[in-house]
N, C-alpha and C positions, 0 to 999 in steps of 0.2 A: 725478919726476912723469910722465915719459914711460913708465916701466915700469908704472905703475898704469893708464894708459890702454890699454896693450897687453894687460895682464892682463884688464881689463874687456871688451875686444874679444874675447879668446880665450874668456872665459866666456860671452859673448853668443853666439858662434858655436857653442860646445859645447851650450848649451841649445837653440838653434834647431835644430841637427842632431838632437838627441835627440827633440825634439817632432816633427820631420818623419819620423823613422824610426818613431816610435810611430804616427803617423797612417797611414803607408803600410802598416805591418803590420796595423793595424786594418782598413784598406780591403781588404787581401788576405783577411783572416779573414772579414769580412762577405760579400765576393763569393763566397768558397768555400762558405759556409753557404747563400747564396742559390742558387748553382748546384746544390748537392746537393738542396735542397728542390724546385727546379724539375724536376730530372731524376727525382726520386722521384714526381712527379705522373703520369708516364707508366708504363705497364706494359710492360716489356720481357721478361717471362718467356717462356721457351721450354719448351713441354711436348711436344716431339716426340722423345722418347727412342727410339722405334722407328725413326724416320727416321735418327737419328744412328747407332744401332747398325747399320743397313743400310748407311749410307755408309762406316762404318769397315770393315765386313766386305767391301764391294766394293773398297775401297782396298787392303786386305790381299791380296785375291785378285788384283788387278791387279799389285801389286808382286811377289808370289810366283809369278805365272804360273798361278794357279788351284790351286796345291798347298797353300797355307796356309789356315787357318781360325781364327776367333776362338773361344777357349775361355772367356775371362773378361774383362770390362771393369770396371775399378775407377776411380772418379772420385777424383781427388786434390784436396784442399782447398787 
């Protein structure tokens, strides 16, 4: 009789643990979706390519002592 009660306790702990994991993962999922939607409300686009090219060119000149120059800039995805 004691084995049956131990088995029911173990099953109870197993079910409670699985329910808790489900709700924690659901909470993480929903918070992630909320944060993505919240951040997408703001416009963080940077349209200053000329300024970026100038900064890269100046940094190359600083590193090479004025001897280097930028031939081509390729954006990697």
